[in-house]
N, C-alpha and C positions, 0 to 999 in steps of 0.2 A: 495491516495491523490485526491484533487480536486481543481479546481479554479472556479470562478463564471462561471456558465454554461448556463446562459440565453443568448446564442449567436445567436441561429438559431431557427426560428419558422418554422419547416419543417412540413407543413400540405398540404392538397390538394390545399389550397389557398396559393400560393407561391409569394414571393416578385416579383413585376412586372419586375423589372430590371434584375432579374435572371431567368425569365420564359423561356428564350431560352435555358438555360442550365439544366433545370429540367423538369421531367415529373412525376406527382403524379398518381399512379395507384389505383384508387378508387375501394375498394372492395377486393384488394389483401391482402395477409398476411403481406407483407412488402412493403414499398414504394421504389421508385427509384429516384436517383439524376443523371442526365446526364451531365457529364462534358466534353463530347467529342466536337471536332470541333474547339474550340478557345484555345488560349494559356492559361494555368492555371495561375492564379494570384500568387503573392508571399506572404509569411508570414501570417499575420493575415487575409488578404483578402481570402486566401485559406481556412484557418481554419473556417472562417465564413460561408463557403459553406457546411460544413460537419455537420452531425447530432450530437447532444449532448443533454443530458437530462437537465432539470432544477433541480438545487440542491442548494437551498438558505440557506446556513449555517448562513449567517448574521441574518436572521429572527429567525432561531432556537436558535441562541446564546442568545437572550433576554429571551427565554423561559427556558433555562437551567440555567441562572444565579441565580435565586432564589433557584433552586434545589442544585446547588453547594454551595451556601452560607449556606443553611440549614445543609448540611453535615458538613460544616466547624464548625458551632456553636453547632450542636446537636449530631454529631458523629453517633454511632451505632443506636441510637434511630431514627434518621432521615432515615437511611437506612432501618430499619424495617418498618417505616411508608410508605416509598415510595414503598417497596416491596408489601405492601398490596394495595396501590393505583394503581400501574402500572402493577403488575404481579398477583394480586389476591391471594396472599399467606400470611399467618400469620407466621412470623419467631419468634423463641425464641432467636436465635443468628445468626449472619451473617457468621461466619466462619464455614466451613463444617467440621464435626468431622472426625478424621482419620479412624474410623471404616466404615464410609460411602464410603470412597475411596476404602478401602479394599474390601468391599461388592460388589461395582460396578465392580471391576476388577474380582472378583471371579465369578460373574454372567454374565460376558461379553460373548457373543457368540464367540465360538472358531475361527470361520472363520473371524469375525471382528477383534479379537485380533491378529490373524496372519497377517491380512492386515495392521493393525496399526504398528505392530512390524517391518514389512518390510518397511513401509513408514518411520519409525524412522531411521532404519538402513541406507537407502539410503540418507536421509536428512543429517545424521551425516557424511557420506562419503564426500558429497559435501561441507558442511559448515566447516568441520574441515580443509579443504584446504584453507579457507578464512582468517584464523587467521594470522595477521601480527606479525612480530618479531621485536625486538629492533634492531635499525641500527645506527651506528655511522659514521658520515662523518668527515674526517680530513680536515678542511678548509685550514689551514696553519700549519706549525710546531708549536705545542703548543696550537693550537686553534681547537676545535672540537664542533660539534653539534650532539647530540644523540636524536633520536626520539624514545620515549618509549610509548607503547600502553597499556592503563590501562582500565579495564572494569569498567562500572558504578557499584556502590555498590549494588543498589537494583532496581529491575524493577517490574512493575505491568503489567501483560499480560491480554488481554481481548479476550474472545471467545464468539462470538455471540450465541444467543439462541432464536431467534424469529421465523421466518417462517421455518427454518431448524436448525438442530444441526450440529455443525462443529467441531468434534474432530480433523480433519485435521489442523484446525487453531491453536489448542493447540500445535500440533507438529511444525508447521511453526514458531511459536513465541518462543516456549521453546528451541528448538534445537539450534538455533543460539545464544541465550542468554547463554545457558550452554556451548557451544563451545567457546564463548568469555570469559568464566571464571567468569560470574556474580555469586556472592556468595549467594545473597538473591533474590529468585524468588517467586512471588505470582501470582495467577491467579484468575480472577473473571469471572463469567458467570451468566446470569439471573436465578433467582429461578423459578422453574416450578411447577405449581399447581398439575400437574399429578404425581409428584414425591415427594410430601410432603414438597415442598418448597426448595428442593435441586436443583442444576443444573442438567441437563440431565445426566443420569448415564454413557452414553458413553463418555461425557466430563470428568467425574470423573475418569472413567477407563483409559482414555488417560493420565490424570495427574499421576495416579498411575504408569503406565508403564514408564513414564518419570522421576519419582522420584520427582515430584512437589507435595509436601504435604501441602502447604499453599494455600488453595482454599477458595474462598468467594462466597456466593450466593448474588450477586449484579449485576445489569444490567444497560446498557445505561449510561447516564450522572452520575448517582449515583456511578457507579463503578469507573469512572475516577476521580470523586471528592474524593472518598475514598482513592484512591492511591495518589492523589495530596496533600490532607490535612492531611491524617492519621486520624484514629479513635481509640477508646479504644482497639479494637481488631486487628486493622491493622496499622502497622507502615507506615509512608509516604514513597513513592518511589521517586527515582531520575528521573524515566522515565516511560512512559506508551506506550505500543505498542499493535497493534492488530486491525483488521477490525471491523466495526460496522455500525450502521445506522447513520442517520443524527444527532441524539442526541449525539452519541459518538463523531462524528466529531466536533460538536459545543462545547462540553465540552473540547476536546483537544485544540480547538482554545482559549477557555476561559483561560486555564491554561498555554498556551504557554508563556514561560519566567520563570514560576515557576517550571515547570518540562520539561524534554525533551519528545518529542513525535516522533513517526516514521512518521506519516502522518495523514492528515485529509481525510480519505478515503471516496471516493464517490461511486456511483453505479458501479458495475462491468461491464466490457466491453470486447468484442472480436472483432477484425478486422481480416479479411481473405483477403490476396492478392492472386488472383488466375487467371490462364489463361485457355485456352481451354483443357489443359491436366488434369485438376482437376476432381475429381469425385463429381458430384453434390449431391450424397447421403451422402458423408462424410461432405461436406460443410453444407448442411441443418442440419445434426445431430449436428454439432459443434455450429452453430448459436443457435439452440434450447437449447443446454446444458448450454449456458450462460444465455439465456432468462429465464430459470426456476428458477434462483436465486431470481429475484425481478421484479416487473412491470416497474421499472426504468432501468433495465439492458439493455445494448446496444449491438446490434448485427449488424455488418457492414461487407458487402462483397464489395471489390473493385476489379473490373475485366475489362478486355478489350474485353471480349467475351459475346455478347448478347445472344448467344446460351447457354452458361453456366448460365447466369443470369436467362434465361427462365427456364432452367432445374432445378436450385435450387429452384425457386419459385414454380414449380410444385411439387417438393419433400417436400417442407415445409408443405403443406396442409395435406397429409396423415401422415407424421411423427408427426406433432402437434396433430392430432386427436388420435394418438396411445399412447400418453404419459399422464402423470399426470400434475397437476397444470396448466391446460390449460387456464381456464378463469380468474384465479386470478393473474397469473404471466406471462405465456408464450405469450399469445395473446396480452395483453397490452404492453409487452416489445417489441414484433416484430412490432406492429402497432404504437408504440410511436414515437415521433419526434427524439429519440435518435438512432433509427435503420433504415437502408436503404441499398439498393444495389446501389453502386456508379459505374457508367460506365465511363471508361477512354479510351483514344486512344491507350495506350500501357503500358507495364510494367514500362517503364521509368516514365510515368506520374503517374502510380499507386504507385511507390515508393515515389514520391513527395507527393501524397495524404496521404499515411499511415504515412510518417514522420510528416506531418502537423497535422495529427490526434493524434499521440502519444499514441497508444493503450496500455492499461494494458496488454492484451494478443494479440499477433500478430501471426497468422499462415501464412506461405508462402507455397502455393500449386501451384507451377509453374514448368515449365521445368527448370532444373538446379536450384532447390530451394535453395541449400546451397549457391551458388554464389549470388543469389538475396538477401538472408537473410544477407549475409556478408556486404551488402551495406546499411542495415537499420541503422539509427541513433537514432531514437526515439521510444522506446517500453520498457515496463516493462519486458517482456520476449518474446522471438521469438521461434516459434515452426516450425521446418523444415520438409516439406514434409507430405505425407499422413499418416505416422505411428507415428507422434508425436502430437496428438491432445492436446488441452488445458486441457482436463480431466486428461490426464497423469500427467501434471504439477501440477494439483490441489492436487494430492494424492501421486504419487509414482515415479516421474522422478528423485527426489533428489533435484530439484530446489525449491525455495521458492515461495509460491503463494500469499504472502502479497506484493502487487505491486502498483506502482503509477497509479492513475486513472485520468479521467477528463483532459487529455492532459498534465499532469505533468511529464510524462516520458521524456519530452524534457529538463528537468532540474533535475530530481530526480531519485533515484534508488529504487528497492524493498528492503525489509528487508533482512538483512544479518548479519553475525558476526560483520561486520564493524559498524553496527548501534549501537552496545552496547559497542564499544571501543572509548576511547578518546586518541588522540595523544598528548603527552607532549614533548616539546623540552627542552633538558637539554644542557645548554651552558657552556663550560669549556675552559677558556683561561688562559694562563700564562701571567706574566708581559710582557715578550718580545713580545708575540703574540698581546697583547693589544697595546703595544707601536707602533708596526708596522702600525696599522690602526687608531691610535688615532687621527691624524690630519684630517682624512676623516670624522670621527664621529663628531668632533668639527665643521668642515666646514658645514656639513649637518644640525647640530643642529642650527647653526647661520643662515643658509639659511631659516630655518623654524621659526626663531624668537623664539627659545626655548633655551636661553642662559644657563639656569640651567642644561640642558642636557649636554651641552659641559663642563660646570664647573665640573660635576661629573667625567668627564674624566681627566680634568686638575688637579683636587685635588689629583689624584693618582700619578702624576709625578712632583708635586711642581710647575706647571705652575702658573703664576700670574692670579688670577681671579679678574677682575675689580669690584670695589665696586658698589653696586646698587645705582641708582640715585633716 
């Protein structure tokens, strides 16, 4: 998820009235924000001190509007045209043939297959426990309310395919939908020029492992529009889920109200709350692991230890130099306004900061980390101690990695079985049970100046209903 993120301009030139609380370290891999000394502000004022990327979905919305309308009016022909324009491929059809799924699975590296199968197994263990059951509450003798949980009929899942390939996102979307009992599941992923216009073969192999055989070569806003409107080859869906870039987020916003969505996902982010007991090698590695996603990815360390902050900063330089995607992703992400080391007076203040930030992924690397983690209120997922890094959650913890971003963890949850279920209340009252409460219903209806509501009760018992004036 995301919300408008143009909150903080965190650069070497810092707002004058906040200068005493911040220090920009020119030339370092990552900047610092110093919140020590004074009492932390409350609510939005504290959030405004924290780093966040710009992510203007409103501007992108106007650019995806004609794309979505073209798919509405021209169907598969528009999808084929946009594949050539945006992905540089010429498609004969949008739906991926069954034999392509079978071929991708047959040719999948055995080690990758084993890893995907274990990821699927663990995800099923966790998500199967999330399924709600029908429950009946006996309100009064003869009067009950039953809550029944019903899966959506059809969902469209999206797996990104831009800078990286994400078969793990196929798992994180498909498993909860399947465990919820969704009967019709389709998946879209961008066509790849290197693979003859098909989505990446590892994406196709993951679909085959999961039994998802309805797959489309469509990316970005065009995929969301395909699921929302339906085309000649793809029936419309009730809901679309899955992470993606700003164009996917904008298309989801465009169709909100027509279809259900999981979230308008923004750039990925990690926050680490750590004290002097933490290992700076681990923290530097974890910050880099998120920064390699995207130049807008956020990496934030919150600590009460200047010594740890210094050690992490020293570790970042050699670790960044030793990895890939340095210039196009990692360095821009770490140096961007969305990333920083935040210094606080203590862990109490650190908890306030991370709750205000509402991270997608939050690591707790402190003494008694489990107790500290138990006090966190706002996070998409919390990772406790040195042996539960975010990378574990991305692939094989069993948890879901489709999580709220941009501070939306303060009001929203990650993808789960619940995302694909609808609760329906079933009200069952006898005549006697209604009679017992009828006068209260009539009283409240009249208090709200809705006399026909009360008349619907009176009509059942022969009470006189005044003529309308």
